[in-house]
C-alpha positions as a Markdown table, in Angstrom:
| # | Residue | x | y | z |
|---|---|---|---|---|
| 1 | Met | 0.0 | 0.0 | 0.0 |
| 2 | Ser | 1.4 | 3.4 | -1.0 |
| 3 | Thr | 0.6 | 7.0 | 0.0 |
| 4 | Ser | 1.7 | 8.3 | -3.4 |
| 5 | Ile | -0.1 | 8.0 | -6.7 |
| 6 | Glu | 0.8 | 8.3 | -10.3 |
| 7 | Leu | -1.7 | 10.2 | -12.4 |
| 8 | Glu | -2.0 | 11.6 | -15.9 |
| 9 | Phe | -1.9 | 15.4 | -15.6 |
| 10 | Ala | -0.9 | 18.3 | -17.8 |
| 11 | Asp | 1.7 | 17.2 | -20.3 |
| 12 | Gly | 2.6 | 13.8 | -18.8 |
| 13 | Ser | 2.3 | 11.4 | -15.9 |
| 14 | Tyr | 3.2 | 12.7 | -12.5 |
| 15 | Thr | 3.8 | 11.3 | -9.0 |
| 16 | Phe | 1.6 | 13.0 | -6.4 |
| 17 | Ala | 2.3 | 12.6 | -2.7 |
| 18 | Leu | 1.6 | 14.5 | 0.5 |
| 19 | Pro | 4.4 | 13.9 | 3.0 |
| 20 | Leu | 4.2 | 15.7 | 6.4 |
| 21 | Ala | 5.8 | 19.0 | 5.2 |
| 22 | Arg | 3.3 | 19.2 | 2.3 |
| 23 | Ile | 0.4 | 18.3 | 4.6 |
| 24 | Asn | 1.4 | 21.2 | 6.9 |
| 25 | Glu | 1.6 | 23.6 | 4.0 |
| 26 | Leu | -1.7 | 22.4 | 2.7 |
| 27 | Gln | -3.4 | 22.9 | 6.1 |
| 28 | Thr | -1.9 | 26.4 | 6.4 |
| 29 | Lys | -3.1 | 27.4 | 2.9 |
| 30 | Thr | -6.6 | 26.0 | 3.3 |
| 31 | Gly | -7.1 | 26.8 | 7.0 |
| 32 | Leu | -8.3 | 23.2 | 7.6 |
| 33 | Gly | -6.8 | 20.1 | 9.1 |
| 34 | Ile | -6.1 | 17.3 | 6.7 |
| 35 | Gly | -9.2 | 15.3 | 7.9 |
| 36 | Gly | -11.5 | 18.3 | 7.4 |
| 37 | Leu | -10.0 | 19.0 | 4.0 |
| 38 | Phe | -10.4 | 15.3 | 3.0 |
| 39 | Asn | -14.0 | 15.4 | 4.1 |
| 40 | Arg | -14.7 | 18.7 | 2.2 |
| 41 | Val | -13.0 | 17.6 | -1.0 |
| 42 | Leu | -14.6 | 14.1 | -1.1 |
| 43 | Lys | -18.2 | 15.4 | -0.8 |
| 44 | Gly | -19.7 | 14.7 | -4.2 |
| 45 | Val | -17.0 | 12.1 | -5.1 |
| 46 | Ala | -17.5 | 8.4 | -5.6 |
| 47 | Arg | -15.1 | 5.8 | -6.7 |
| 48 | Ile | -16.3 | 3.0 | -8.9 |
| 49 | Gly | -13.5 | 0.5 | -9.5 |
| 50 | Asn | -10.5 | 2.6 | -10.5 |
| 51 | Gln | -12.7 | 5.4 | -11.9 |
| 52 | Val | -13.5 | 8.6 | -9.9 |
| 53 | Val | -17.1 | 9.8 | -10.5 |
| 54 | Leu | -18.0 | 13.4 | -9.7 |
| 55 | Ala | -21.3 | 14.9 | -8.7 |
| 56 | Pro | -20.7 | 18.6 | -8.8 |
| 57 | Ala | -24.1 | 19.5 | -7.3 |
| 58 | Ala | -23.1 | 17.7 | -4.1 |
| 59 | Ala | -19.6 | 19.3 | -3.9 |
| 60 | Glu | -18.5 | 21.6 | -1.0 |
| 61 | Phe | -14.8 | 22.2 | -1.8 |
| 62 | His | -13.2 | 25.6 | -2.1 |
| 63 | Val | -11.0 | 26.4 | -5.0 |
| 64 | Ala | -7.9 | 26.5 | -2.8 |
| 65 | Asp | -8.8 | 23.0 | -1.5 |
| 66 | Val | -8.3 | 21.5 | -4.9 |
| 67 | Ile | -5.7 | 23.7 | -6.4 |
| 68 | Glu | -3.4 | 23.6 | -3.4 |
| 69 | Thr | -3.8 | 19.9 | -3.1 |
| 70 | Val | -2.7 | 19.4 | -6.7 |
| 71 | Arg | 0.2 | 21.9 | -6.2 |
| 72 | Gln | 1.4 | 20.4 | -2.9 |
| 73 | Gly | 0.9 | 16.9 | -4.3 |
| 74 | Leu | 3.1 | 17.7 | -7.3 |
| 75 | Ile | 5.8 | 19.1 | -5.0 |
| 76 | Gly | 5.6 | 16.2 | -2.7 |
| 77 | Gly | 5.8 | 13.6 | -5.5 |
| 78 | Gly | 8.7 | 15.5 | -7.0 |
| 79 | Arg | 8.8 | 13.8 | -10.4 |
| 80 | Gly | 7.0 | 13.2 | -13.6 |
| 81 | Ile | 7.4 | 11.6 | -17.0 |
| 82 | Val | 7.0 | 13.9 | -20.0 |
| 83 | Asp | 7.6 | 12.6 | -23.5 |
| 84 | Gly | 9.3 | 9.5 | -22.1 |
| 85 | Gln | 11.8 | 11.5 | -20.1 |
| 86 | Glu | 11.8 | 11.8 | -16.3 |
| 87 | Ile | 11.7 | 15.3 | -15.0 |
| 88 | Glu | 12.1 | 16.8 | -11.5 |
| 89 | Val | 9.1 | 18.7 | -10.1 |
| 90 | Thr | 10.3 | 21.6 | -8.1 |
| 91 | Pro | 7.9 | 24.2 | -6.5 |
| 92 | Ala | 8.5 | 26.5 | -9.6 |
| 93 | Val | 7.6 | 23.6 | -11.9 |
| 94 | Ala | 4.5 | 22.8 | -9.9 |
| 95 | Asp | 3.4 | 26.4 | -9.9 |
| 96 | Arg | 3.7 | 26.5 | -13.7 |
| 97 | Leu | 1.9 | 23.2 | -14.2 |
| 98 | Val | -1.0 | 24.3 | -11.9 |
| 99 | Lys | -1.2 | 27.7 | -13.6 |
| 100 | Asn | -1.2 | 26.3 | -17.1 |
| 101 | Tyr | -3.2 | 23.1 | -16.6 |
| 102 | Ala | -5.4 | 23.5 | -13.5 |
| 103 | Leu | -6.4 | 27.2 | -13.3 |
| 104 | Glu | -7.3 | 27.4 | -17.0 |
| 105 | Arg | -9.5 | 24.3 | -17.1 |
| 106 | Pro | -12.8 | 23.2 | -15.5 |
| 107 | Leu | -12.4 | 22.7 | -11.8 |
| 108 | Thr | -13.7 | 19.2 | -12.1 |
| 109 | Asp | -10.3 | 18.2 | -13.6 |
| 110 | Ala | -8.3 | 19.4 | -10.5 |
| 111 | Trp | -11.1 | 18.2 | -8.2 |
| 112 | Ser | -10.7 | 14.6 | -9.3 |
| 113 | Ile | -6.9 | 14.7 | -9.0 |
| 114 | Ala | -7.2 | 16.3 | -5.5 |
| 115 | Ala | -9.6 | 13.6 | -4.4 |
| 116 | Ser | -7.2 | 10.9 | -5.6 |
| 117 | Val | -4.2 | 12.5 | -4.0 |
| 118 | Leu | -5.9 | 13.0 | -0.6 |
| 119 | Gly | -7.3 | 9.4 | -0.8 |
| 120 | Ala | -3.8 | 8.0 | -1.3 |
| 121 | Cys | -2.5 | 10.1 | 1.6 |
| 122 | Ile | -5.3 | 9.2 | 4.0 |
| 123 | Val | -6.3 | 5.6 | 3.2 |
| 124 | Gly | -3.4 | 4.5 | 0.9 |
| 125 | Tyr | -3.4 | 3.4 | -2.7 |
| 126 | Asp | -2.8 | 0.0 | -4.1 |
| 127 | Pro | -1.6 | 0.4 | -7.7 |
| 128 | Pro | -3.1 | -2.0 | -10.2 |
| 129 | Lys | -0.8 | -5.0 | -10.6 |
| 130 | Lys | 0.9 | -5.2 | -14.0 |
| 131 | Lys | -0.4 | -8.2 | -15.9 |
| 132 | Asp | 2.1 | -10.9 | -16.6 |
| 133 | Pro | 2.5 | -11.6 | -20.3 |
| 134 | Pro | 0.5 | -14.6 | -21.4 |
| 135 | Lys | 2.3 | -17.9 | -21.1 |
| 136 | Pro | 2.8 | -19.7 | -24.4 |
| 137 | Lys | 0.4 | -22.6 | -24.9 |
| 138 | Pro | 2.1 | -25.9 | -25.0 |
| 139 | Lys | 2.2 | -27.5 | -28.4 |
| 140 | Pro | 0.0 | -30.5 | -28.7 |
| 141 | Arg | 1.9 | -33.8 | -28.5 |
| 142 | Thr | 1.6 | -36.1 | -31.4 |
| 143 | Arg | 2.0 | -39.8 | -31.0 |
| 144 | Arg | 4.4 | -41.5 | -33.2 |
| 145 | Lys | 3.5 | -44.9 | -34.5 |
| 146 | Ala | 5.9 | -47.7 | -33.7 |
| 147 | Gly | 7.1 | -49.2 | -36.8 |
């Protein structure tokens, strides 16, 4: 079980995590304890299998709740894969990503990421197991006639 999660975001795939320093910053920025933030962000969110389903009419999050969770999660994760290359995610990179890909898009995009990041932090995340390649089927045996 992990407290970090890999998610498609912006221009690649990023690791999101909320270690203690990021949780403290998030609590300061939102004015809520991590439990209260988790509760507020998850109102209106359901998970069906690996898919997050959103019901915006039931939501109670504040903009800072989701935007700061995405930002702090990016900083805490510290890495991403863009065009097949690993990149370091610094606070400046996280700010740029949030500005370009979260603030200029519908809030539901950031909301779903924030819910997943907080879920991994609070209850853990079990990444899907990679499927083993199929085993080759044995060739049918043919009987040779004695002769």
